[in-house]
N, C-alpha and C positions, 0 to 999 in steps of 0.2 A: 504494500500500500504506500502511496505517496501523499504526504501531507505538506501543503505549502502554506506559509504564513506570509501574506502580502501586507506590506507596511510601508510607511515612510518615516524618516527620522523625526523625532519630536512629538509623536502622537502617543498619548497615554494608553496603556492597556497592552502594548506590544510585549513588553517583558513578562507581564503576568500571563498573557496568553501562551507564550512560548513555554514558560515553566509548567503551566497546566497541561499543555499538550505532551511535553516530555514525561510528566508524572503519570498521566493516563496511559500512555504507551508502555511505560515501564511496569506499572501495576498490572496491566493486562497481558504482559509478556508478549506484546505484539511486534511483528516485524514491520517496521515503517521507516521510510526515508523521509526525514523532516527537513524541509528546505525553507530558509528565510529568503524572501524575494522583495528587494527594495524596488518599489514601483516608480520611484523618482517623480515622473510627471503624472502618475496616476493612470497612464494609458496601458492597461493590462487587461486581457480578457478575464472576466469574473471579478474584477475589483469593485467592491461595494463600500469602500472606506477602510481606513486603517484602524485596527488590524482585520483583515479578512482571512478566514481559514478555508482552504480548499482541500477536500479529501478526494483523491483520485480525480482531480479537475473539477469537482462539483462543490458548490457552496451549500453546506448542510443547513445553513441558517438563511433562507431566502431573504433578500433585501433588494431594494432598487439599486441599480448600478449608478455610480457617481461619475460626474464629469469633472476631471481635475482632482485635486487633493482635498480630502476631508476625513475627519476622524469618524469612527463608527461607534454606535451604541447598540448593545444587545439587550433585548427584553429578557430579563431573568426573573425567577421567582422572587428575588429580592428587589426588583425594580430595574430601571435602566443602568447598565454598567458598561465600562470600556472594554470588557472582555467577557467571553462566555464562561459559564461556570464549569467546574470539573464534571458534573453530572450531564450537562448539555454536551460537552465534548465526548464524554464516555459513550453517550447514546449515538452521537453522530459518527464516531469512529467505529463503534460496534456494528453499525449497519453495513460497513464495508469489509468486515472480516469473515 
C-alpha cells in the first residue's frame, strides 16, 4: 500500500498527521510506503488542502479540491481539526489492506 501525505510548509497538522499515520501503520503491522509530497504550488492531483492523505491514490476523506494553497480541516468526533484522528486513519487505511 502507498500512503502519500500532500502538504506545504507552514501548515499546521502536517507533523501530527505524519506521526499518526506512522503509528497506525506500525500498530497494524502493515506494509506501507509512506511518502511526504511537498505540493509547493498546490497543483497536484487529489490535493484538497494541507495536509491531504492519499491511500493508494485515493482521498479517504472526500473534500473539495482546492485551487492554490490552503490548509485543510477534518471533521472529527471532537470537532474540526488540522489532522484526522488515529481512528479515522485506522479505518481509512484498513479499507485498503
